[in-house]
MARZA-274273 format. One record per residue (C-alpha): residue number from 1; residue in one letter; y negated, z, x negated. Coordinates in steps of 0.5 Angstrom, whole numbers, plus 500, padded with zeros to 3 digits. Example, Ala and Ser with C-alpha at 12.3 -4.5 7.8 and 13.67 -1.06 7.14 Angstrom:
<nodes>
@num->1; residuo->A; Y->509; Z->516; X->475
@num->2; residuo->S; Y->502; Z->514; X->473
</nodes>
This chain:
<nodes>
@num->1; residuo->X; Y->505; Z->527; X->483
@num->2; residuo->X; Y->498; Z->527; X->487
@num->3; residuo->X; Y->494; Z->531; X->482
@num->4; residuo->X; Y->489; Z->525; X->480
@num->5; residuo->X; Y->488; Z->524; X->488
@num->6; residuo->X; Y->486; Z->531; X->489
@num->7; residuo->X; Y->480; Z->530; X->484
@num->8; residuo->X; Y->475; Z->528; X->489
@num->9; residuo->X; Y->469; Z->524; X->486
@num->10; residuo->X; Y->466; Z->521; X->493
@num->11; residuo->X; Y->466; Z->521; X->500
@num->12; residuo->X; Y->471; Z->516; X->500
@num->13; residuo->X; Y->476; Z->520; X->496
@num->14; residuo->X; Y->476; Z->525; X->501
@num->15; residuo->X; Y->479; Z->521; X->506
@num->16; residuo->X; Y->486; Z->521; X->505
@num->17; residuo->X; Y->491; Z->516; X->508
@num->18; residuo->X; Y->498; Z->519; X->511
@num->19; residuo->X; Y->504; Z->517; X->513
@num->20; residuo->X; Y->504; Z->516; X->520
@num->21; residuo->X; Y->511; Z->519; X->521
@num->22; residuo->X; Y->511; Z->525; X->516
@num->23; residuo->X; Y->504; Z->526; X->515
@num->24; residuo->X; Y->505; Z->526; X->507
@num->25; residuo->X; Y->499; Z->524; X->503
@num->26; residuo->X; Y->500; Z->517; X->501
@num->27; residuo->X; Y->493; Z->514; X->498
@num->28; residuo->X; Y->485; Z->515; X->500
@num->29; residuo->X; Y->480; Z->510; X->503
@num->30; residuo->X; Y->477; Z->509; X->496
@num->31; residuo->X; Y->483; Z->505; X->494
@num->32; residuo->X; Y->482; Z->500; X->499
@num->33; residuo->X; Y->482; Z->493; X->495
@num->34; residuo->X; Y->481; Z->486; X->497
@num->35; residuo->X; Y->486; Z->481; X->495
@num->36; residuo->X; Y->486; Z->473; X->497
@num->37; residuo->X; Y->479; Z->475; X->500
@num->38; residuo->X; Y->480; Z->481; X->505
@num->39; residuo->X; Y->483; Z->488; X->505
@num->40; residuo->X; Y->487; Z->486; X->511
@num->41; residuo->X; Y->492; Z->481; X->512
@num->42; residuo->X; Y->497; Z->478; X->518
@num->43; residuo->X; Y->504; Z->476; X->515
@num->44; residuo->X; Y->510; Z->474; X->518
@num->45; residuo->X; Y->517; Z->475; X->514
@num->46; residuo->X; Y->522; Z->470; X->514
@num->47; residuo->X; Y->526; Z->474; X->519
@num->48; residuo->X; Y->520; Z->472; X->524
@num->49; residuo->X; Y->517; Z->480; X->524
@num->50; residuo->X; Y->510; Z->480; X->523
@num->51; residuo->X; Y->506; Z->485; X->519
@num->52; residuo->X; Y->499; Z->487; X->519
@num->53; residuo->X; Y->498; Z->490; X->512
@num->54; residuo->X; Y->492; Z->493; X->508
@num->55; residuo->X; Y->491; Z->492; X->501
@num->56; residuo->X; Y->491; Z->499; X->496
@num->57; residuo->X; Y->490; Z->499; X->489
@num->58; residuo->X; Y->494; Z->505; X->488
@num->59; residuo->X; Y->499; Z->509; X->493
@num->60; residuo->X; Y->501; Z->515; X->489
@num->61; residuo->X; Y->505; Z->518; X->495
@num->62; residuo->X; Y->510; Z->512; X->495
@num->63; residuo->X; Y->516; Z->511; X->492
@num->64; residuo->X; Y->518; Z->504; X->489
@num->65; residuo->X; Y->525; Z->501; X->490
@num->66; residuo->X; Y->529; Z->494; X->489
@num->67; residuo->X; Y->529; Z->489; X->484
@num->68; residuo->X; Y->522; Z->485; X->483
@num->69; residuo->X; Y->522; Z->479; X->488
@num->70; residuo->X; Y->518; Z->472; X->487
@num->71; residuo->X; Y->521; Z->469; X->494
@num->72; residuo->X; Y->517; Z->469; X->500
@num->73; residuo->X; Y->511; Z->473; X->497
@num->74; residuo->X; Y->505; Z->473; X->501
@num->75; residuo->X; Y->501; Z->473; X->494
@num->76; residuo->X; Y->501; Z->467; X->490
@num->77; residuo->X; Y->504; Z->469; X->483
@num->78; residuo->X; Y->506; Z->476; X->485
@num->79; residuo->X; Y->513; Z->479; X->485
@num->80; residuo->X; Y->514; Z->484; X->491
@num->81; residuo->X; Y->518; Z->491; X->491
@num->82; residuo->X; Y->519; Z->495; X->497
@num->83; residuo->X; Y->514; Z->501; X->498
@num->84; residuo->X; Y->517; Z->507; X->502
@num->85; residuo->X; Y->514; Z->514; X->503
@num->86; residuo->X; Y->516; Z->519; X->498
@num->87; residuo->X; Y->517; Z->524; X->503
@num->88; residuo->X; Y->521; Z->521; X->509
@num->89; residuo->X; Y->523; Z->515; X->506
@num->90; residuo->X; Y->520; Z->511; X->512
@num->91; residuo->X; Y->518; Z->503; X->510
@num->92; residuo->X; Y->511; Z->503; X->509
@num->93; residuo->X; Y->510; Z->496; X->506
@num->94; residuo->X; Y->511; Z->493; X->499
@num->95; residuo->X; Y->508; Z->494; X->492
@num->96; residuo->X; Y->506; Z->487; X->489
@num->97; residuo->X; Y->505; Z->486; X->481
@num->98; residuo->X; Y->503; Z->480; X->478
@num->99; residuo->X; Y->509; Z->476; X->474
@num->100; residuo->X; Y->505; Z->478; X->468
@num->101; residuo->X; Y->506; Z->485; X->470
@num->102; residuo->X; Y->498; Z->486; X->471
@num->103; residuo->X; Y->494; Z->487; X->477
@num->104; residuo->X; Y->499; Z->491; X->481
@num->105; residuo->X; Y->497; Z->493; X->488
@num->106; residuo->X; Y->500; Z->496; X->495
@num->107; residuo->X; Y->500; Z->492; X->501
@num->108; residuo->X; Y->501; Z->498; X->507
@num->109; residuo->X; Y->503; Z->496; X->514
@num->110; residuo->X; Y->497; Z->499; X->518
@num->111; residuo->X; Y->501; Z->502; X->524
@num->112; residuo->X; Y->505; Z->506; X->519
@num->113; residuo->X; Y->499; Z->510; X->516
@num->114; residuo->X; Y->494; Z->514; X->519
@num->115; residuo->X; Y->487; Z->516; X->516
@num->116; residuo->X; Y->483; Z->522; X->517
@num->117; residuo->X; Y->477; Z->521; X->521
@num->118; residuo->X; Y->470; Z->519; X->518
@num->119; residuo->X; Y->466; Z->526; X->518
</nodes>
């Protein structure tokens, strides 16, 4: 499952990002992307719960669940689904895909993941 993540090409690929609960590898620093002008965002859901989220192009350590939802999406034109750690099933964030299925990415809750220190 994580085979492609283990083919290290540059320094950013060597910096793994883990589930803060179980330490499963979720992605790498090289997967950081910007959406709507930034990598990190602060959002509040309809229940009033706030999240500090980072955007990642891929997160192979996540499992996706639920029906794609357009309601209350933080990214215009994107449907969201829940993204949990594939190992311990902790809710790590959301998987977003454009209505046409293109340009998918992950919005991961930053206090639920941890990163290797820069070497």
